[in-house]
C-alpha positions as CSV (number, residue, x, y, z in Angstrom):
1,M,0.1,0.1,0.4
2,R,2.5,2.6,-1.1
3,G,1.4,6.4,-0.5
4,V,-1.3,5.2,2.1
5,P,-0.8,6.6,5.4
6,V,-0.4,3.8,8.3
7,K,-3.0,4.5,10.3
8,H,-5.5,4.1,7.3
9,A,-3.3,0.6,6.0
10,M,-4.4,-1.0,9.6
11,K,-7.9,0.0,9.1
12,V,-8.0,-2.0,6.1
13,W,-6.3,-4.7,7.2
14,L,-8.3,-5.0,10.8
15,F,-11.6,-4.8,8.8
16,A,-10.1,-7.5,6.0
17,W,-8.7,-9.7,9.0
18,L,-12.3,-9.3,10.7
19,A,-14.4,-10.2,7.7
20,L,-12.1,-13.7,7.2
21,V,-12.9,-14.3,11.0
22,V,-17.1,-13.8,10.2
23,V,-16.7,-15.8,7.1
24,A,-14.6,-18.5,8.7
25,F,-16.7,-19.1,11.6
26,V,-20.2,-18.9,9.3
27,L,-18.3,-21.9,7.0
28,A,-17.4,-23.6,10.3
29,V,-21.2,-24.1,11.5
30,V,-22.3,-24.9,8.1
31,L,-20.0,-27.4,7.3
32,T,-19.8,-29.3,10.4
33,G,-23.3,-29.8,10.0
34,C,-23.6,-28.0,13.9
35,A,-26.7,-26.6,12.6
36,T,-30.4,-26.9,10.8
37,V,-31.1,-24.8,7.7
38,T,-33.2,-22.2,9.6
39,D,-29.9,-21.6,12.1
40,D,-27.5,-21.6,8.9
41,L,-29.9,-19.0,7.3
42,E,-30.0,-16.9,10.6
43,L,-26.2,-16.9,11.2
44,G,-26.3,-15.6,7.6
45,W,-28.5,-12.6,8.6
46,Q,-26.6,-11.9,11.6
47,A,-23.3,-11.6,9.6
48,E,-25.2,-9.3,7.3
49,H,-26.7,-7.4,10.1
50,V,-23.2,-6.5,11.8
51,V,-21.7,-5.6,8.5
52,D,-25.5,-3.3,8.4
53,V,-24.7,-2.1,11.5
54,L,-21.1,-1.4,11.2
55,Q,-21.6,1.0,8.2
56,T,-24.5,2.9,10.2
57,E,-21.8,3.5,12.9
58,H,-19.1,4.7,9.9
59,G,-21.8,6.6,8.3
60,A,-24.6,8.4,10.1
61,A,-23.3,7.8,13.4
62,S,-19.6,9.2,12.4
63,D,-19.2,11.2,9.0
64,A,-21.0,14.7,8.8
65,C,-22.1,13.8,5.3
66,Y,-24.1,11.2,5.6
67,Y,-27.5,10.5,7.5
68,E,-29.5,7.5,8.3
69,G,-31.6,6.8,5.0
70,D,-33.8,3.8,6.2
71,P,-37.1,5.5,7.5
72,V,-38.0,2.8,9.8
73,T,-34.2,2.9,11.5
74,R,-34.1,6.8,11.0
75,A,-37.7,6.8,13.3
76,I,-36.0,4.8,16.1
77,I,-32.5,5.9,16.3
78,G,-32.7,9.3,14.6
79,S,-30.9,10.5,11.3
80,K,-27.8,11.4,13.3
81,P,-27.6,8.9,15.8
82,S,-24.9,8.4,18.4
83,R,-22.9,5.4,18.4
84,A,-24.5,4.2,21.4
85,A,-27.7,4.5,19.7
86,V,-26.4,2.5,16.8
87,A,-25.1,-0.2,19.1
88,G,-28.3,-0.5,20.8
89,W,-30.3,-0.9,17.6
90,G,-28.2,-3.1,16.4
91,I,-28.5,-5.8,19.2
92,G,-31.9,-5.0,20.0
93,F,-32.8,-5.6,16.1
94,G,-30.3,-8.7,16.3
95,A,-32.3,-10.1,19.3
96,L,-35.7,-9.5,17.6
97,H,-34.8,-11.1,14.4
98,Y,-33.8,-14.1,16.4
99,G,-36.8,-14.3,18.4
100,V,-39.3,-14.0,15.2
101,T,-37.3,-16.8,13.8
102,R,-37.9,-19.2,16.8
103,V,-41.7,-18.4,17.2
104,L,-41.9,-19.2,13.9
105,E,-40.1,-22.5,14.1
106,R,-42.2,-23.1,17.4
107,W,-45.5,-22.4,16.2
108,G,-44.6,-25.4,13.8
109,M,-44.0,-23.3,10.5
110,P,-40.6,-23.5,9.6
111,W,-41.4,-22.7,6.2
112,M,-42.5,-19.2,7.1
113,A,-39.3,-19.3,9.1
114,T,-37.4,-20.1,6.2
115,A,-39.1,-17.4,3.9
116,W,-38.7,-14.7,6.5
117,E,-35.0,-15.2,6.9
118,A,-34.7,-15.5,2.7
119,A,-36.5,-12.4,2.5
120,T,-34.4,-10.2,5.4
121,I,-31.6,-11.6,4.0
122,V,-32.2,-10.2,0.2
123,D,-33.3,-7.1,1.8
124,T,-30.0,-6.6,4.2
125,A,-28.0,-7.6,1.6
126,A,-29.5,-5.1,-0.5
127,V,-28.8,-2.1,2.4
128,I,-25.2,-3.3,2.4
129,G,-24.9,-2.4,-1.1
130,H,-26.5,0.6,-1.0
131,N,-24.4,1.9,1.6
132,Y,-21.5,0.9,-0.6
133,Q,-22.7,2.8,-3.6
134,V,-23.5,5.9,-1.8
135,G,-20.1,5.7,-0.8
136,I,-19.8,4.4,3.0
137,M,-16.7,2.5,3.0
138,L,-15.5,0.0,5.7
139,G,-11.9,0.1,6.8
140,A,-11.3,3.1,4.8
141,R,-12.4,6.5,4.5
142,N,-15.9,7.3,3.3
143,R,-16.3,8.9,-0.1
144,P,-16.7,12.3,-0.4
145,V,-20.4,13.2,-0.8
146,G,-20.3,17.0,-1.9
147,C,-19.7,18.4,1.8
148,N,-16.3,16.7,2.6
149,E,-13.9,16.8,-0.2
150,R,-10.5,15.9,0.5
């Protein structure tokens, strides 16, 4: 990384290492057969959710040029949330998602639990992609969006 500040290079390396650990954990659970299909999907969604929460912290909570764009999330944590609000939202929503999945399974509707998982995985993947597209870069500086050209 020639010409890149050491602090920036360390952030990129740390993010890459963290992503590798998450992927290795998900693969270990899936490949060892320690989980049901719904458990695998829940783990996949939770991993995506962590990325979304980190993007929210790196964008809306940390960068003056970004704000929370999702209307439901914005109603809960505000357009410029504190880091504590982002963490609380992340933990709470992760627990709620897990609870909905388990309730659907206990009510004898595994097909509904699978549909719930699939729908939320696709939605969260779209949110992560959108966040990246608008310039929220984990492990690096966010792309300038007009108010913080460097």
